[in-house]
Backbone as XML, in Angstrom:
<?xml version="1.0"?>
<chain id="A" units="angstrom">
  <residue number="1" name="MET">
    <atom name="N" x="87.326" y="137.738" z="-50.176"/>
    <atom name="CA" x="85.490" y="138.378" z="-50.983"/>
    <atom name="C" x="84.715" y="137.432" z="-50.396"/>
  </residue>
  <residue number="2" name="GLU">
    <atom name="N" x="84.620" y="135.521" z="-50.400"/>
    <atom name="CA" x="83.425" y="135.244" z="-50.427"/>
    <atom name="C" x="83.169" y="135.716" z="-48.721"/>
  </residue>
  <residue number="3" name="GLN">
    <atom name="N" x="84.301" y="136.049" z="-47.410"/>
    <atom name="CA" x="83.500" y="136.725" z="-45.757"/>
    <atom name="C" x="83.443" y="137.457" z="-46.438"/>
  </residue>
  <residue number="4" name="PHE">
    <atom name="N" x="83.171" y="138.558" z="-46.739"/>
    <atom name="CA" x="82.676" y="140.273" z="-47.137"/>
    <atom name="C" x="81.046" y="139.391" z="-47.750"/>
  </residue>
  <residue number="5" name="THR">
    <atom name="N" x="81.398" y="138.848" z="-48.536"/>
    <atom name="CA" x="79.931" y="138.927" z="-49.442"/>
    <atom name="C" x="78.844" y="137.708" z="-48.450"/>
  </residue>
  <residue number="6" name="HIS">
    <atom name="N" x="79.083" y="137.533" z="-46.943"/>
    <atom name="CA" x="78.618" y="136.360" z="-45.951"/>
    <atom name="C" x="78.169" y="137.839" z="-44.959"/>
  </residue>
  <residue number="7" name="ILE">
    <atom name="N" x="79.238" y="138.577" z="-44.774"/>
    <atom name="CA" x="79.235" y="139.741" z="-43.915"/>
    <atom name="C" x="77.422" y="139.943" z="-43.969"/>
  </residue>
  <residue number="8" name="VAL">
    <atom name="N" x="77.912" y="140.451" z="-44.869"/>
    <atom name="CA" x="76.344" y="141.620" z="-45.930"/>
    <atom name="C" x="75.757" y="141.247" z="-46.058"/>
  </residue>
  <residue number="9" name="THR">
    <atom name="N" x="75.185" y="139.688" z="-46.919"/>
    <atom name="CA" x="73.940" y="139.323" z="-46.858"/>
    <atom name="C" x="73.667" y="138.587" z="-44.996"/>
  </residue>
  <residue number="10" name="ARG">
    <atom name="N" x="74.274" y="138.218" z="-44.407"/>
    <atom name="CA" x="73.901" y="138.219" z="-42.962"/>
    <atom name="C" x="73.524" y="139.634" z="-42.616"/>
  </residue>
  <residue number="11" name="ILE">
    <atom name="N" x="74.030" y="140.818" z="-43.042"/>
    <atom name="CA" x="73.295" y="142.146" z="-42.844"/>
    <atom name="C" x="71.723" y="142.444" z="-43.105"/>
  </residue>
  <residue number="12" name="VAL">
    <atom name="N" x="72.162" y="142.119" z="-44.146"/>
    <atom name="CA" x="70.753" y="142.607" z="-45.141"/>
    <atom name="C" x="69.945" y="141.518" z="-44.285"/>
  </residue>
  <residue number="13" name="ALA">
    <atom name="N" x="69.899" y="140.740" z="-43.478"/>
    <atom name="CA" x="69.119" y="139.722" z="-42.720"/>
    <atom name="C" x="68.938" y="140.047" z="-41.662"/>
  </residue>
  <residue number="14" name="LYS">
    <atom name="N" x="69.571" y="140.146" z="-40.959"/>
    <atom name="CA" x="69.586" y="141.141" z="-40.037"/>
    <atom name="C" x="68.534" y="142.409" z="-39.837"/>
  </residue>
  <residue number="15" name="PHE">
    <atom name="N" x="69.092" y="143.235" z="-40.928"/>
    <atom name="CA" x="68.235" y="144.075" z="-40.832"/>
    <atom name="C" x="66.596" y="144.075" z="-41.416"/>
  </residue>
  <residue number="16" name="ALA">
    <atom name="N" x="66.027" y="142.558" z="-42.242"/>
    <atom name="CA" x="64.677" y="142.443" z="-42.292"/>
    <atom name="C" x="63.967" y="142.126" z="-41.372"/>
  </residue>
  <residue number="17" name="ALA">
    <atom name="N" x="64.695" y="141.004" z="-40.016"/>
    <atom name="CA" x="64.340" y="140.755" z="-38.960"/>
    <atom name="C" x="64.055" y="141.319" z="-37.663"/>
  </residue>
  <residue number="18" name="SER">
    <atom name="N" x="64.630" y="142.638" z="-38.092"/>
    <atom name="CA" x="64.304" y="143.591" z="-37.118"/>
    <atom name="C" x="62.959" y="144.453" z="-37.451"/>
  </residue>
  <residue number="19" name="GLY">
    <atom name="N" x="64.001" y="144.553" z="-38.369"/>
    <atom name="CA" x="62.523" y="145.581" z="-39.287"/>
    <atom name="C" x="61.194" y="145.184" z="-39.183"/>
  </residue>
  <residue number="20" name="LEU">
    <atom name="N" x="60.387" y="143.304" z="-39.662"/>
    <atom name="CA" x="59.425" y="142.925" z="-39.199"/>
    <atom name="C" x="59.082" y="142.676" z="-37.906"/>
  </residue>
  <residue number="21" name="GLY">
    <atom name="N" x="59.628" y="143.033" z="-36.413"/>
    <atom name="CA" x="59.565" y="142.232" z="-35.192"/>
    <atom name="C" x="58.767" y="143.755" z="-34.986"/>
  </residue>
  <residue number="22" name="VAL">
    <atom name="N" x="58.862" y="144.982" z="-35.435"/>
    <atom name="CA" x="57.875" y="145.998" z="-35.426"/>
    <atom name="C" x="56.566" y="146.386" z="-35.431"/>
  </residue>
  <residue number="23" name="ILE">
    <atom name="N" x="56.559" y="145.801" z="-36.536"/>
    <atom name="CA" x="55.578" y="146.329" z="-37.740"/>
    <atom name="C" x="54.429" y="146.438" z="-37.178"/>
  </residue>
  <residue number="24" name="GLY">
    <atom name="N" x="53.755" y="145.575" z="-35.757"/>
    <atom name="CA" x="52.670" y="145.386" z="-35.188"/>
    <atom name="C" x="52.216" y="146.703" z="-34.152"/>
  </residue>
  <residue number="25" name="ALA">
    <atom name="N" x="54.084" y="146.338" z="-33.553"/>
    <atom name="CA" x="53.696" y="148.093" z="-32.427"/>
    <atom name="C" x="54.362" y="149.549" z="-32.924"/>
  </residue>
  <residue number="26" name="GLY">
    <atom name="N" x="54.729" y="149.904" z="-34.223"/>
    <atom name="CA" x="54.833" y="150.626" z="-34.734"/>
    <atom name="C" x="53.010" y="151.546" z="-35.475"/>
  </residue>
  <residue number="27" name="ALA">
    <atom name="N" x="52.119" y="149.585" z="-35.618"/>
    <atom name="CA" x="50.064" y="150.315" z="-35.899"/>
    <atom name="C" x="49.894" y="150.823" z="-34.588"/>
  </residue>
  <residue number="28" name="VAL">
    <atom name="N" x="50.244" y="149.974" z="-33.190"/>
    <atom name="CA" x="49.614" y="150.313" z="-32.213"/>
    <atom name="C" x="50.146" y="152.010" z="-32.017"/>
  </residue>
  <residue number="29" name="ALA">
    <atom name="N" x="51.100" y="152.052" z="-31.788"/>
    <atom name="CA" x="51.792" y="153.451" z="-31.862"/>
    <atom name="C" x="51.599" y="154.752" z="-32.509"/>
  </residue>
  <residue number="30" name="GLY">
    <atom name="N" x="50.738" y="154.080" z="-33.620"/>
    <atom name="CA" x="50.543" y="155.507" z="-35.037"/>
    <atom name="C" x="51.444" y="155.878" z="-35.862"/>
  </residue>
  <residue number="31" name="ILE">
    <atom name="N" x="52.845" y="155.017" z="-35.178"/>
    <atom name="CA" x="53.790" y="155.691" z="-36.218"/>
    <atom name="C" x="53.532" y="154.864" z="-37.478"/>
  </residue>
  <residue number="32" name="PRO">
    <atom name="N" x="54.040" y="155.633" z="-38.464"/>
    <atom name="CA" x="54.363" y="154.966" z="-40.242"/>
    <atom name="C" x="54.394" y="153.630" z="-40.758"/>
  </residue>
  <residue number="33" name="LEU">
    <atom name="N" x="54.274" y="152.447" z="-41.350"/>
    <atom name="CA" x="55.086" y="151.476" z="-40.950"/>
    <atom name="C" x="56.372" y="151.047" z="-40.897"/>
  </residue>
  <residue number="34" name="TRP">
    <atom name="N" x="56.621" y="152.185" z="-42.466"/>
    <atom name="CA" x="58.094" y="152.380" z="-43.415"/>
    <atom name="C" x="59.314" y="152.400" z="-42.245"/>
  </residue>
  <residue number="35" name="LYS">
    <atom name="N" x="58.627" y="153.938" z="-40.950"/>
    <atom name="CA" x="59.434" y="154.492" z="-40.374"/>
    <atom name="C" x="59.570" y="153.656" z="-39.558"/>
  </residue>
  <residue number="36" name="ALA">
    <atom name="N" x="58.735" y="153.002" z="-38.759"/>
    <atom name="CA" x="58.828" y="151.897" z="-37.793"/>
    <atom name="C" x="60.225" y="150.523" z="-38.543"/>
  </residue>
  <residue number="37" name="VAL">
    <atom name="N" x="59.803" y="150.033" z="-39.968"/>
    <atom name="CA" x="60.884" y="149.024" z="-39.898"/>
    <atom name="C" x="61.901" y="149.876" z="-40.021"/>
  </residue>
  <residue number="38" name="LEU">
    <atom name="N" x="62.029" y="151.190" z="-40.619"/>
    <atom name="CA" x="63.807" y="151.681" z="-41.091"/>
    <atom name="C" x="64.234" y="151.727" z="-39.717"/>
  </residue>
  <residue number="39" name="MET">
    <atom name="N" x="63.762" y="152.088" z="-38.967"/>
    <atom name="CA" x="64.888" y="152.594" z="-37.106"/>
    <atom name="C" x="64.699" y="151.362" z="-36.955"/>
  </residue>
  <residue number="40" name="ALA">
    <atom name="N" x="64.174" y="150.386" z="-36.565"/>
    <atom name="CA" x="64.367" y="148.570" z="-36.283"/>
    <atom name="C" x="65.539" y="148.490" z="-37.182"/>
  </residue>
  <residue number="41" name="GLY">
    <atom name="N" x="65.431" y="147.765" z="-38.606"/>
    <atom name="CA" x="66.859" y="147.921" z="-39.095"/>
    <atom name="C" x="67.902" y="149.082" z="-38.694"/>
  </residue>
  <residue number="42" name="ILE">
    <atom name="N" x="67.839" y="149.923" z="-38.755"/>
    <atom name="CA" x="69.193" y="150.338" z="-38.464"/>
    <atom name="C" x="69.492" y="149.796" z="-37.528"/>
  </residue>
  <residue number="43" name="GLY">
    <atom name="N" x="68.765" y="150.298" z="-36.335"/>
    <atom name="CA" x="68.991" y="149.656" z="-35.016"/>
    <atom name="C" x="69.816" y="148.392" z="-35.290"/>
  </residue>
  <residue number="44" name="GLY">
    <atom name="N" x="68.977" y="147.694" z="-35.454"/>
    <atom name="CA" x="69.521" y="145.943" z="-35.358"/>
    <atom name="C" x="71.375" y="145.687" z="-35.957"/>
  </residue>
  <residue number="45" name="VAL">
    <atom name="N" x="71.267" y="146.517" z="-37.114"/>
    <atom name="CA" x="72.167" y="146.139" z="-38.519"/>
    <atom name="C" x="73.361" y="147.538" z="-37.686"/>
  </residue>
  <residue number="46" name="ALA">
    <atom name="N" x="73.534" y="148.468" z="-36.671"/>
    <atom name="CA" x="74.655" y="149.323" z="-36.175"/>
    <atom name="C" x="74.661" y="148.325" z="-34.813"/>
  </residue>
  <residue number="47" name="PHE">
    <atom name="N" x="74.263" y="147.444" z="-34.646"/>
    <atom name="CA" x="74.775" y="146.032" z="-33.415"/>
    <atom name="C" x="75.893" y="145.545" z="-33.853"/>
  </residue>
  <residue number="48" name="VAL">
    <atom name="N" x="74.964" y="145.324" z="-34.870"/>
    <atom name="CA" x="76.175" y="143.955" z="-35.401"/>
    <atom name="C" x="77.370" y="144.669" z="-36.044"/>
  </residue>
  <residue number="49" name="VAL">
    <atom name="N" x="77.069" y="145.684" z="-36.549"/>
    <atom name="CA" x="78.753" y="146.612" z="-37.301"/>
    <atom name="C" x="79.516" y="147.105" z="-35.894"/>
  </residue>
  <residue number="50" name="GLU">
    <atom name="N" x="78.687" y="147.614" z="-35.331"/>
    <atom name="CA" x="79.536" y="147.720" z="-33.621"/>
    <atom name="C" x="80.255" y="147.047" z="-33.080"/>
  </residue>
  <residue number="51" name="GLY">
    <atom name="N" x="79.766" y="145.239" z="-33.017"/>
    <atom name="CA" x="80.327" y="143.743" z="-33.497"/>
    <atom name="C" x="81.157" y="144.156" z="-33.323"/>
  </residue>
  <residue number="52" name="LEU">
    <atom name="N" x="80.604" y="144.040" z="-34.894"/>
    <atom name="CA" x="82.186" y="143.364" z="-36.153"/>
    <atom name="C" x="83.537" y="144.457" z="-35.862"/>
  </residue>
  <residue number="53" name="ALA">
    <atom name="N" x="82.870" y="145.424" z="-35.595"/>
    <atom name="CA" x="84.116" y="146.333" z="-35.617"/>
    <atom name="C" x="84.967" y="146.298" z="-34.381"/>
  </residue>
  <residue number="54" name="ASN">
    <atom name="N" x="84.448" y="146.163" z="-33.634"/>
    <atom name="CA" x="85.356" y="145.384" z="-32.025"/>
    <atom name="C" x="86.228" y="144.338" z="-32.087"/>
  </residue>
  <residue number="55" name="ALA">
    <atom name="N" x="85.798" y="143.862" z="-33.312"/>
    <atom name="CA" x="86.243" y="142.131" z="-32.775"/>
    <atom name="C" x="87.017" y="142.803" z="-33.880"/>
  </residue>
  <residue number="56" name="TYR">
    <atom name="N" x="87.376" y="143.478" z="-34.717"/>
    <atom name="CA" x="88.595" y="143.752" z="-35.788"/>
    <atom name="C" x="89.417" y="144.536" z="-35.259"/>
  </residue>
  <residue number="57" name="MET">
    <atom name="N" x="89.024" y="144.690" z="-34.182"/>
    <atom name="CA" x="90.177" y="145.930" z="-33.509"/>
    <atom name="C" x="91.361" y="145.449" z="-32.666"/>
  </residue>
  <residue number="58" name="ASP">
    <atom name="N" x="90.471" y="144.526" z="-32.126"/>
    <atom name="CA" x="91.249" y="143.556" z="-30.922"/>
    <atom name="C" x="92.308" y="143.181" z="-31.661"/>
  </residue>
  <residue number="59" name="ASP">
    <atom name="N" x="92.480" y="142.759" z="-33.022"/>
    <atom name="CA" x="93.924" y="142.377" z="-33.592"/>
    <atom name="C" x="93.668" y="142.144" z="-34.846"/>
  </residue>
  <residue number="60" name="GLY">
    <atom name="N" x="92.814" y="142.453" z="-35.341"/>
    <atom name="CA" x="92.822" y="142.883" z="-37.397"/>
    <atom name="C" x="92.809" y="141.735" z="-38.062"/>
  </residue>
  <residue number="61" name="LYS">
    <atom name="N" x="91.188" y="140.562" z="-37.511"/>
    <atom name="CA" x="91.371" y="140.179" z="-38.291"/>
    <atom name="C" x="89.561" y="139.636" z="-37.347"/>
  </residue>
  <residue number="62" name="LEU">
    <atom name="N" x="89.311" y="139.155" z="-38.505"/>
    <atom name="CA" x="87.771" y="138.777" z="-37.665"/>
    <atom name="C" x="87.536" y="137.076" z="-38.543"/>
  </residue>
  <residue number="63" name="THR">
    <atom name="N" x="87.598" y="136.234" z="-37.317"/>
    <atom name="CA" x="87.622" y="134.446" z="-38.059"/>
    <atom name="C" x="86.201" y="134.441" z="-37.880"/>
  </residue>
  <residue number="64" name="THR">
    <atom name="N" x="85.489" y="133.713" z="-38.506"/>
    <atom name="CA" x="84.630" y="132.905" z="-38.634"/>
    <atom name="C" x="83.756" y="133.023" z="-36.917"/>
  </residue>
  <residue number="65" name="ALA">
    <atom name="N" x="84.431" y="132.773" z="-35.831"/>
    <atom name="CA" x="84.064" y="132.251" z="-34.650"/>
    <atom name="C" x="83.855" y="134.003" z="-34.020"/>
  </residue>
  <residue number="66" name="GLU">
    <atom name="N" x="84.437" y="134.782" z="-34.874"/>
    <atom name="CA" x="84.012" y="135.885" z="-34.292"/>
    <atom name="C" x="82.613" y="136.398" z="-34.843"/>
  </residue>
  <residue number="67" name="ILE">
    <atom name="N" x="82.372" y="136.489" z="-35.985"/>
    <atom name="CA" x="81.252" y="136.737" z="-37.171"/>
    <atom name="C" x="80.061" y="136.179" z="-36.314"/>
  </residue>
  <residue number="68" name="ASN">
    <atom name="N" x="79.538" y="134.845" z="-36.335"/>
    <atom name="CA" x="78.903" y="134.448" z="-36.082"/>
    <atom name="C" x="78.813" y="134.347" z="-34.527"/>
  </residue>
  <residue number="69" name="GLU">
    <atom name="N" x="79.768" y="135.168" z="-33.367"/>
    <atom name="CA" x="79.371" y="135.551" z="-31.876"/>
    <atom name="C" x="78.746" y="136.861" z="-32.265"/>
  </residue>
  <residue number="70" name="VAL">
    <atom name="N" x="79.225" y="137.170" z="-32.997"/>
    <atom name="CA" x="78.601" y="139.182" z="-32.627"/>
    <atom name="C" x="77.117" y="138.948" z="-33.673"/>
  </residue>
  <residue number="71" name="PHE">
    <atom name="N" x="76.444" y="137.962" z="-34.799"/>
    <atom name="CA" x="75.293" y="137.807" z="-34.833"/>
    <atom name="C" x="74.087" y="137.308" z="-34.640"/>
  </residue>
  <residue number="72" name="ASN">
    <atom name="N" x="74.883" y="136.371" z="-33.107"/>
    <atom name="CA" x="74.094" y="135.651" z="-32.260"/>
    <atom name="C" x="74.011" y="136.868" z="-31.141"/>
  </residue>
  <residue number="73" name="GLY">
    <atom name="N" x="74.329" y="137.833" z="-31.231"/>
    <atom name="CA" x="73.966" y="138.895" z="-30.289"/>
    <atom name="C" x="74.589" y="138.870" z="-28.420"/>
  </residue>
  <residue number="74" name="LYS">
    <atom name="N" x="76.149" y="138.309" z="-29.237"/>
    <atom name="CA" x="76.870" y="138.761" z="-27.794"/>
    <atom name="C" x="77.483" y="139.921" z="-28.816"/>
  </residue>
  <residue number="75" name="LYS">
    <atom name="N" x="77.787" y="141.069" z="-27.880"/>
    <atom name="CA" x="77.971" y="142.725" z="-28.158"/>
    <atom name="C" x="79.777" y="142.140" z="-28.703"/>
  </residue>
  <residue number="76" name="LYS">
    <atom name="N" x="80.533" y="141.955" z="-27.688"/>
    <atom name="CA" x="82.000" y="141.748" z="-27.894"/>
    <atom name="C" x="82.364" y="140.174" z="-27.819"/>
  </residue>
  <residue number="77" name="PRO">
    <atom name="N" x="83.254" y="140.214" z="-28.603"/>
    <atom name="CA" x="83.083" y="137.960" z="-28.810"/>
    <atom name="C" x="83.892" y="137.665" z="-27.480"/>
  </residue>
  <residue number="78" name="THR">
    <atom name="N" x="84.453" y="136.906" z="-27.285"/>
    <atom name="CA" x="85.154" y="136.056" z="-26.589"/>
    <atom name="C" x="86.999" y="136.752" z="-26.804"/>
  </residue>
  <residue number="79" name="PRO">
    <atom name="N" x="87.829" y="137.017" z="-26.402"/>
    <atom name="CA" x="88.955" y="136.878" z="-27.037"/>
    <atom name="C" x="89.734" y="135.811" z="-27.678"/>
  </residue>
  <residue number="80" name="ARG">
    <atom name="N" x="90.592" y="135.481" z="-28.079"/>
    <atom name="CA" x="91.038" y="134.484" z="-28.696"/>
    <atom name="C" x="92.298" y="134.325" z="-27.317"/>
  </residue>
  <residue number="81" name="PRO">
    <atom name="N" x="92.624" y="133.369" z="-27.084"/>
    <atom name="CA" x="93.586" y="133.052" z="-26.167"/>
    <atom name="C" x="95.121" y="133.378" z="-26.774"/>
  </residue>
  <residue number="82" name="LYS">
    <atom name="N" x="95.885" y="134.132" z="-26.797"/>
    <atom name="CA" x="97.279" y="134.566" z="-26.966"/>
    <atom name="C" x="98.722" y="133.685" z="-27.390"/>
  </residue>
  <residue number="83" name="PRO">
    <atom name="N" x="98.821" y="133.222" z="-28.394"/>
    <atom name="CA" x="100.142" y="132.027" z="-28.009"/>
    <atom name="C" x="101.043" y="132.559" z="-27.114"/>
  </residue>
  <residue number="84" name="GLN">
    <atom name="N" x="101.360" y="131.172" z="-26.499"/>
    <atom name="CA" x="102.607" y="131.351" z="-25.650"/>
    <atom name="C" x="103.996" y="130.960" z="-26.340"/>
  </residue>
  <residue number="85" name="PRO">
    <atom name="N" x="105.125" y="132.464" z="-25.745"/>
    <atom name="CA" x="106.130" y="132.203" z="-26.246"/>
    <atom name="C" x="106.909" y="131.051" z="-25.908"/>
  </residue>
  <residue number="86" name="LYS">
    <atom name="N" x="107.748" y="130.537" z="-27.186"/>
    <atom name="CA" x="108.437" y="129.914" z="-27.370"/>
    <atom name="C" x="109.791" y="129.635" z="-26.450"/>
  </residue>
  <residue number="87" name="SER">
    <atom name="N" x="109.936" y="128.736" z="-25.185"/>
    <atom name="CA" x="111.367" y="129.265" z="-24.563"/>
    <atom name="C" x="112.280" y="129.210" z="-25.479"/>
  </residue>
</chain>
């Protein structure tokens, strides 16, 4: 549950960071402020959710390293080394 809470709060922060970055551009282009912020925020969140889903599909687990890689802008996290079979 702690990991879920951590991911959700980081997604909210990503939405805010993405939305705030377009305030000036939306004003110059004549787009209503709320629409510009909403679209940018949704785009940022979609990128993160897609990355987390891809990381989870690899092995059914999300490690802290994978979560950090997705939030730091890497689309597909680096795959973990596969364990070598014991002889």
